[in-house]
N, C-alpha and C positions, 0 to 999 in steps of 0.2 A: 550490450545486454544479452543478446542472443547467445554469445559465447559464455558469458557468466552462467547462464542457465544450463546450457548443454554440457559444458566442461565440468561443472560441479554436480551434474546429474540431478537437478532439482525437479520435483514432481508437483509441488503445490506453491503457487505464487499469490501474494496479496499485493495489490497495486492501489496506492492512494493517489487519485487523480488519473483520468484516462486521456488517451490520445493515440498517436501512432505507436507508442510503446505498447499499448494493449495488444495490437496485432503482432508485434515482434515477440512479445512474451508468449502469446498463444502459439505462434509458429514454432518457437523453441520447445514448448511443452509437447506439441504434437510430434516433433522430431524425437524427443526423449521417449514418448509413448511407443514409437516404432522400435526404438533401440533397446529399451529396458522393460522386460516383462515383470520382473520381481521388484517390488517397492517395499519401503519401510512398512512393517506390519500394522502400525497404528495410523497409517495414512488412510483416512476415511474416503477421500475423493481424489485419487491420484490423477495427475495431469490436468487439473482444473486451475484456472486463474480466477481470482476474485477481485473485482474492481469496485472501489468506493469513491464516489464523486458527489460533489454538492451542486453540480450543474447538469440538469436534465438534457440540455442541448448537446453537450459533449457525450453524454451516455448514448443518446440516439445516433449521433454520428459514428461512434465506435461500434455500435451494434450493426449498423449498415455496412461499415467497412469490413468487419469480421465476416459477415454473411457473404460479402462479395468475394473475399479472398480465401475462404475456408468452408468446407462442408461440415467440419466438426465444431460449429459455433456453439453447440450446447455445452462445451467445456469451459465457456466463459460465463461467469455469473456476475451480474451487475447489482449494485446496491446504491440507490440514491439515498443520500442523507443530508440533512441540514447540519450546519456547524455552529457551535456556540462557544462563547468564552467560558473558561472555567479557571480553577486554580489547581495546580498539581505541585505538591511539596511546597505550598505557599507561594508559588510563582504563577504569574499569568500564563495561561496556555489556551490552546484551542482543542476541541474534540468533536468528533462526529457524533450525532445523536443516535445513529443506527450503525451497527457494525455486523458484518457476517461472522458466523461461527466457523472459524478456520484457524488451524495452526500451521502457518506457512513455513517453508524452509528458505524462502526468498521473499523479501519485501522490497518493493520499489516505491520510494517516497517522492511524490511530485504533486502533492495536494495537501490541504485544500486550497482553493483560491481564497484569498483574504478579502475579496470584494463581493463575493456572492454568498448570501445566506446568513450573514452576521447581523442579527437584529438587536442583540443585547450587549450591554457593557457590564463589566465588573469593576466596582469601585471607580466608576467613570473612565475606565480604560477599555480600549478596543484595538484590534490589529487592523481595522478597516481604514487604513491610511497608507498612502504610498511609501512612507518612511518606516513603516512597521513590517514585521515578518511574522507569519503564523508559526506557532510552536506547537506542533501536534503531539499530544501526550497519549494517544490511543495505544501505541506500541508499548509504552511503559506499563500500561494497565494489565497487559497479558504477557509481559516479558518472562515471567517465571514458568510459563507453559511452553515457551519456545524451545525447540530441540537444540542441543549443542551443534554449533556449526551453521546456524541460521545466518544468512547474509542479508544485510540491509544496504541497498544502493540508493543514493540520493541524486536527484537531478539538480545540482547547484544550490541546494537548500542548506548551506553550511551553518547558518545560525540554528536551524532546526536540528542538525546533527550535533552541534555543540550542546544544545539543550538536552537531547537524548543521552549523550555521553555523560553529562554531569549528573543525570538522574538514574542511569542504569545501574543495577546491582549485579547483573549476570555478566560474567567475563567470557562467555562462550559464544558471543554474537560478534560477527565481523561486519565492519562498515566500509563502504567504498563511496567516494564522491566523484 
């Protein structure tokens, strides 16, 4: 992931679900900050990473980890959000109830947890079962704002990627699993 961000000169990252990857993303962005002074003119907050998670415990762990390993911890912005069941294009999906205002060039998809924060069902359906998988539709809602060449990296969430691919309209976004 570090190489994905540095080799592709990414300056803004959105991460769904936090963990050790939050630190790796942050360190890669700080490396890019040292190397590249000029950034895309519409980039409002260069070299920032945005983390959305539905578990306060993991957000707190990540905040402590970043502060321990970096003096530039202000470049990581955390967003705690509950997750709810919804429908997207008439298919069951999950969505965060709160989302940061960001247009990332790199998205890391490793959340939400399907067992934390789901309180409601839709048509008696929920993903809060070990045989189900969350299908995050948040990216689809702002896909038309993504800049050409945006990279989406998933951490083994192949069902989620299939859901995104079957609903994406934009052909200028790149996926990696």
